[in-house]
DSSP file (Angstrom, degrees, kcal/mol; ACC not computed):
  #  RESIDUE AA STRUCTURE BP1 BP2  ACC     N-H-->O    O-->H-N    N-H-->O    O-->H-N    TCO  KAPPA ALPHA  PHI   PSI    X-CA   Y-CA   Z-CA
    1    1 A M              0   0    0      0, 0.0    35,-0.0     0, 0.0     0, 0.0   0.000 360.0 360.0 360.0 120.0   33.4   11.4   -8.7
    2    2 A A        +     0   0    0      2,-0.0     2,-0.4     0, 0.0     0, 0.0  -0.148 360.0 135.6-106.0  38.9   35.6    9.7  -11.3
    3    3 A V        +     0   0    0      1,-0.1     3,-0.1     5,-0.0     0, 0.0  -0.720  20.0 168.1 -86.6 131.0   33.8   11.1  -14.4
    4    4 A E        +     0   0    0     -2,-0.4     2,-0.4     1,-0.1    -1,-0.1   0.596  54.6  67.0-117.1 -16.0   36.3   12.3  -17.0
    5    5 A K     >  -     0   0    0      1,-0.1     4,-2.2     0, 0.0     5,-0.2  -0.873  68.1-140.6-114.9 139.3   34.1   12.8  -20.1
    6    6 A F  H  > S+     0   0    0     -2,-0.4     4,-2.8     1,-0.2     5,-0.2   0.940 105.0  53.5 -58.9 -48.2   31.4   15.4  -20.7
    7    7 A E  H  > S+     0   0    0      1,-0.2     4,-1.9     2,-0.2    -1,-0.2   0.853 108.8  48.8 -58.9 -37.0   29.2   12.8  -22.5
    8    8 A T  H  > S+     0   0    0      2,-0.2     4,-2.2     1,-0.2    -1,-0.2   0.912 112.7  46.7 -68.7 -42.5   29.4   10.4  -19.6
    9    9 A A  H  X S+     0   0    0     -4,-2.2     4,-2.6     1,-0.2    -2,-0.2   0.896 111.5  52.1 -67.9 -38.3   28.5   13.0  -17.0
   10   10 A L  H  X S+     0   0    0     -4,-2.8     4,-2.3     2,-0.2    -1,-0.2   0.902 110.0  48.9 -64.6 -41.3   25.6   14.3  -19.2
   11   11 A K  H  X S+     0   0    0     -4,-1.9     4,-2.1    -5,-0.2    -1,-0.2   0.933 112.0  48.8 -62.0 -44.8   24.2   10.7  -19.5
   12   12 A K  H  X S+     0   0    0     -4,-2.2     4,-2.2     1,-0.2    -2,-0.2   0.902 109.9  51.8 -61.8 -42.5   24.5   10.2  -15.8
   13   13 A L  H  X S+     0   0    0     -4,-2.6     4,-2.4     1,-0.2    -1,-0.2   0.890 109.1  50.3 -62.5 -40.2   22.8   13.6  -15.2
   14   14 A E  H  X S+     0   0    0     -4,-2.3     4,-2.1     1,-0.2    -1,-0.2   0.886 109.1  51.7 -64.8 -38.0   19.9   12.5  -17.5
   15   15 A E  H  X S+     0   0    0     -4,-2.1     4,-2.3     2,-0.2    -2,-0.2   0.895 109.0  50.6 -64.9 -40.7   19.6    9.2  -15.6
   16   16 A V  H  X S+     0   0    0     -4,-2.2     4,-2.8     2,-0.2     5,-0.2   0.935 109.3  50.9 -62.0 -47.1   19.4   11.1  -12.3
   17   17 A V  H  X S+     0   0    0     -4,-2.4     4,-3.0     1,-0.2     5,-0.2   0.921 109.7  49.9 -57.3 -43.8   16.7   13.4  -13.6
   18   18 A K  H  X S+     0   0    0     -4,-2.1     4,-1.7     1,-0.2    -1,-0.2   0.921 112.1  48.5 -60.6 -44.9   14.6   10.4  -14.8
   19   19 A R  H  X>S+     0   0    0     -4,-2.3     4,-0.6     2,-0.2     5,-0.5   0.918 113.2  46.3 -63.0 -42.3   15.0    8.7  -11.4
   20   20 A L  H ><5S+     0   0    0     -4,-2.8     3,-1.1     1,-0.2    -2,-0.2   0.926 113.2  49.2 -66.9 -43.2   14.0   11.9   -9.6
   21   21 A E  H 3<5S+     0   0    0     -4,-3.0    -1,-0.2     1,-0.2    -2,-0.2   0.781  97.7  70.7 -67.5 -24.6   11.0   12.4  -11.9
   22   22 A G  H 3<5S-     0   0    0     -4,-1.7    -1,-0.2    -5,-0.2    -2,-0.2   0.787  90.8-147.8 -63.4 -27.3    9.9    8.9  -11.5
   23   23 A G  T <<5 +     0   0    0     -3,-1.1    -3,-0.1    -4,-0.6    -1,-0.1   0.616  66.6 108.7  75.5  10.6    8.9    9.7   -8.0
   24   24 A E      < +     0   0    0     -5,-0.5     2,-0.2     2,-0.1    -1,-0.1   0.397  49.7 102.7-102.5   2.9    9.7    6.2   -6.6
   25   25 A L  S    S-     0   0    0     -6,-0.3     2,-0.1    -5,-0.2     0, 0.0  -0.557  72.6-118.7 -84.2 147.5   12.8    7.1   -4.6
   26   26 A S     >  -     0   0    0     -2,-0.2     4,-3.0     1,-0.1     5,-0.2  -0.297  36.6 -98.8 -72.4 170.6   12.7    7.5   -0.8
   27   27 A L  H  > S+     0   0    0      1,-0.2     4,-2.4     2,-0.2     5,-0.2   0.927 125.8  47.3 -58.3 -46.8   13.6   10.9    0.6
   28   28 A D  H  > S+     0   0    0      2,-0.2     4,-2.3     1,-0.2    -1,-0.2   0.908 113.1  48.9 -63.0 -42.1   17.2    9.8    1.4
   29   29 A E  H  > S+     0   0    0      1,-0.2     4,-2.5     2,-0.2    -1,-0.2   0.894 111.2  50.9 -64.7 -39.3   17.5    8.3   -2.1
   30   30 A S  H  X S+     0   0    0     -4,-3.0     4,-2.8     2,-0.2    -2,-0.2   0.903 109.5  48.5 -63.6 -41.8   16.2   11.5   -3.6
   31   31 A L  H  X S+     0   0    0     -4,-2.4     4,-2.4     2,-0.2    -2,-0.2   0.893 112.8  48.6 -66.3 -40.4   18.6   13.7   -1.7
   32   32 A K  H  X S+     0   0    0     -4,-2.3     4,-2.1     2,-0.2    -2,-0.2   0.901 113.6  46.9 -65.1 -41.8   21.5   11.5   -2.7
   33   33 A A  H  X S+     0   0    0     -4,-2.5     4,-2.4     2,-0.2    -2,-0.2   0.913 111.8  51.4 -65.2 -42.6   20.4   11.5   -6.4
   34   34 A F  H  X S+     0   0    0     -4,-2.8     4,-2.4     2,-0.2    -2,-0.2   0.920 110.0  49.1 -57.9 -46.6   19.9   15.3   -6.2
   35   35 A E  H  X S+     0   0    0     -4,-2.4     4,-1.9     1,-0.2    -1,-0.2   0.897 111.9  48.3 -61.4 -41.2   23.4   15.7   -4.8
   36   36 A D  H  X S+     0   0    0     -4,-2.1     4,-2.2     1,-0.2    -1,-0.2   0.872 110.4  52.6 -67.1 -36.2   24.9   13.5   -7.6
   37   37 A G  H  X S+     0   0    0     -4,-2.4     4,-2.8     2,-0.2    -2,-0.2   0.892 107.0  51.4 -64.4 -40.6   22.9   15.5  -10.2
   38   38 A V  H  X S+     0   0    0     -4,-2.4     4,-2.2     2,-0.2    -2,-0.2   0.898 110.5  49.2 -63.2 -40.6   24.3   18.8   -8.9
   39   39 A K  H  X S+     0   0    0     -4,-1.9     4,-2.4     2,-0.2    -2,-0.2   0.918 112.9  47.2 -64.6 -42.7   27.9   17.4   -9.1
   40   40 A M  H  X S+     0   0    0     -4,-2.2     4,-2.7     1,-0.2    -2,-0.2   0.924 111.8  49.8 -66.2 -43.8   27.3   16.1  -12.7
   41   41 A A  H  X S+     0   0    0     -4,-2.8     4,-2.4     2,-0.2    -1,-0.2   0.884 111.5  48.9 -62.7 -39.0   25.7   19.5  -13.7
   42   42 A A  H  X S+     0   0    0     -4,-2.2     4,-2.5     2,-0.2    -1,-0.2   0.923 111.8  49.5 -66.4 -42.7   28.7   21.4  -12.2
   43   43 A F  H  X S+     0   0    0     -4,-2.4     4,-2.4     2,-0.2    -2,-0.2   0.931 112.6  47.4 -59.5 -44.7   31.2   19.0  -14.0
   44   44 A C  H  X S+     0   0    0     -4,-2.7     4,-2.4     1,-0.2    -2,-0.2   0.908 111.4  50.3 -64.0 -43.0   29.3   19.5  -17.3
   45   45 A T  H  X S+     0   0    0     -4,-2.4     4,-2.6     2,-0.2    -1,-0.2   0.913 110.5  50.3 -61.4 -44.0   29.2   23.3  -16.9
   46   46 A K  H  X S+     0   0    0     -4,-2.5     4,-2.3     1,-0.2    -2,-0.2   0.924 111.6  47.3 -61.6 -44.9   33.0   23.3  -16.2
   47   47 A K  H  X S+     0   0    0     -4,-2.4     4,-2.3     2,-0.2    -2,-0.2   0.884 111.6  50.8 -65.1 -40.2   33.7   21.2  -19.3
   48   48 A L  H  X S+     0   0    0     -4,-2.4     4,-2.6     2,-0.2    -2,-0.2   0.913 110.7  49.6 -63.1 -44.7   31.4   23.5  -21.5
   49   49 A D  H  X S+     0   0    0     -4,-2.6     4,-2.0     1,-0.2    -2,-0.2   0.915 110.4  50.4 -62.1 -42.4   33.2   26.6  -20.1
   50   50 A E  H  X S+     0   0    0     -4,-2.3     4,-2.0     1,-0.2    -1,-0.2   0.919 110.8  48.7 -60.2 -45.1   36.6   25.0  -20.9
   51   51 A A  H  X S+     0   0    0     -4,-2.3     4,-2.4     1,-0.2    -2,-0.2   0.897 109.4  52.7 -61.1 -41.3   35.4   24.2  -24.5
   52   52 A E  H  X S+     0   0    0     -4,-2.6     4,-2.3     1,-0.2    -1,-0.2   0.896 108.3  50.8 -64.7 -37.3   34.1   27.8  -25.0
   53   53 A K  H  X S+     0   0    0     -4,-2.0     4,-2.2     2,-0.2    -1,-0.2   0.912 109.6  50.3 -64.2 -41.9   37.5   29.2  -23.9
   54   54 A K  H  X S+     0   0    0     -4,-2.0     4,-2.2     2,-0.2    -2,-0.2   0.901 110.9  48.8 -63.8 -40.6   39.3   27.0  -26.3
   55   55 A V  H  X S+     0   0    0     -4,-2.4     4,-1.6     2,-0.2    -2,-0.2   0.902 109.6  52.9 -65.5 -38.8   37.0   28.1  -29.2
   56   56 A E  H  X S+     0   0    0     -4,-2.3     4,-0.6     1,-0.2    11,-0.2   0.903 108.9  49.9 -59.2 -43.5   37.6   31.7  -28.2
   57   57 A I  H >< S+     0   0    0     -4,-2.2     3,-1.0     1,-0.2    -1,-0.2   0.907 109.9  50.5 -63.8 -41.8   41.3   31.1  -28.4
   58   58 A L  H 3< S+     0   0    0     -4,-2.2    -1,-0.2     1,-0.2    -2,-0.2   0.813 110.0  50.8 -67.2 -28.5   40.9   29.5  -31.8
   59   59 A L  H 3< S+     0   0    0     -4,-1.6     8,-0.5    -5,-0.1    -1,-0.2   0.529  81.9 118.6 -87.5  -4.1   38.9   32.5  -33.0
   60   60 A K    <<  -     0   0    0     -3,-1.0     6,-0.2    -4,-0.6     5,-0.1  -0.393  68.0-118.1 -64.8 135.8   41.5   35.0  -31.9
   61   61 A K    >   -     0   0    0      4,-2.3     3,-1.6    -2,-0.1    -1,-0.1  -0.309  17.0-115.1 -72.9 155.4   42.8   37.1  -34.8
   62   62 A K  T 3  S+     0   0    0      1,-0.3    -1,-0.1     2,-0.1    -2,-0.1   0.808 113.5  61.0 -60.2 -31.4   46.5   37.0  -35.7
   63   63 A D  T 3  S-     0   0    0      1,-0.1    -1,-0.3     2,-0.1     3,-0.1   0.368 121.5-103.7 -80.9   8.6   46.9   40.7  -34.8
   64   64 A G  S <  S+     0   0    0     -3,-1.6    -2,-0.1     1,-0.3    -1,-0.1   0.254  83.9 122.1  93.4 -16.9   45.9   40.0  -31.3
   65   65 A S        -     0   0    0     -5,-0.1    -4,-2.3     1,-0.1     2,-0.4  -0.349  58.8-124.9 -79.5 165.3   42.4   41.3  -31.4
   66   66 A F        -     0   0    0     -6,-0.2     2,-0.5    -3,-0.1    -6,-0.2  -0.913  18.6-169.6-116.3 135.5   39.5   39.0  -30.6
   67   67 A A        -     0   0    0     -8,-0.5     2,-0.6    -2,-0.4    -2,-0.0  -0.837   6.9-167.0-123.8  93.4   36.5   38.3  -32.8
   68   68 A K        -     0   0    0     -2,-0.5     2,-0.5    -8,-0.0   -12,-0.1  -0.687  13.2-160.5 -79.8 124.1   33.9   36.5  -31.0
   69   69 A E        -     0   0    0     -2,-0.6     2,-0.2   -13,-0.0    -2,-0.0  -0.888  10.3-137.7-113.5 135.0   31.4   35.1  -33.5
   70   70 A D        -     0   0    0     -2,-0.5     2,-0.3     2,-0.0     0, 0.0  -0.560  24.2-171.8 -80.0 151.5   27.8   34.0  -32.8
   71   71 A F        -     0   0    0     -2,-0.2     2,-0.3     0, 0.0     0, 0.0  -0.967  10.6-154.7-140.2 159.1   26.6   30.9  -34.5
   72   72 A T        -     0   0    0     -2,-0.3     2,-0.1     5,-0.0     5,-0.1  -0.950  25.2-111.0-128.9 152.2   23.3   29.1  -34.9
   73   73 A L    >   -     0   0    0     -2,-0.3     3,-1.8     1,-0.1     4,-0.5  -0.458  36.5-107.4 -75.8 157.0   22.5   25.5  -35.5
   74   74 A D  G >  S+     0   0    0      1,-0.3     3,-0.9     2,-0.2    -1,-0.1   0.814 119.8  57.6 -55.0 -33.4   21.0   24.6  -38.9
   75   75 A D  G 3  S+     0   0    0      1,-0.2    -1,-0.3     2,-0.1    -2,-0.0   0.680 100.2  57.9 -73.0 -17.6   17.7   24.1  -37.2
   76   76 A E  G <         0   0    0     -3,-1.8    -1,-0.2     1,-0.2    -2,-0.2   0.543 360.0 360.0 -90.9  -5.5   17.6   27.6  -35.8
   77   77 A R    <         0   0    0     -3,-0.9    -1,-0.2    -4,-0.5    -2,-0.1   0.473 360.0 360.0 -79.5 360.0   17.9   29.4  -39.2
């Protein structure tokens, strides 16, 4: 799997889901698509975890203590 960007993997994952939901794939095609989807989901999860760790580092206080802050999107307020 030569995906390097989160956005690319997410788009491919969405395409896999559409293909699977379409119901027109053979069993073998469905299994291959599912396998690809699992790989894309794992890649996306890894990238999100890496981003979260970077944000946590950026939020670390100067005195060495850590302040994890919750945030909400504008639509959730």
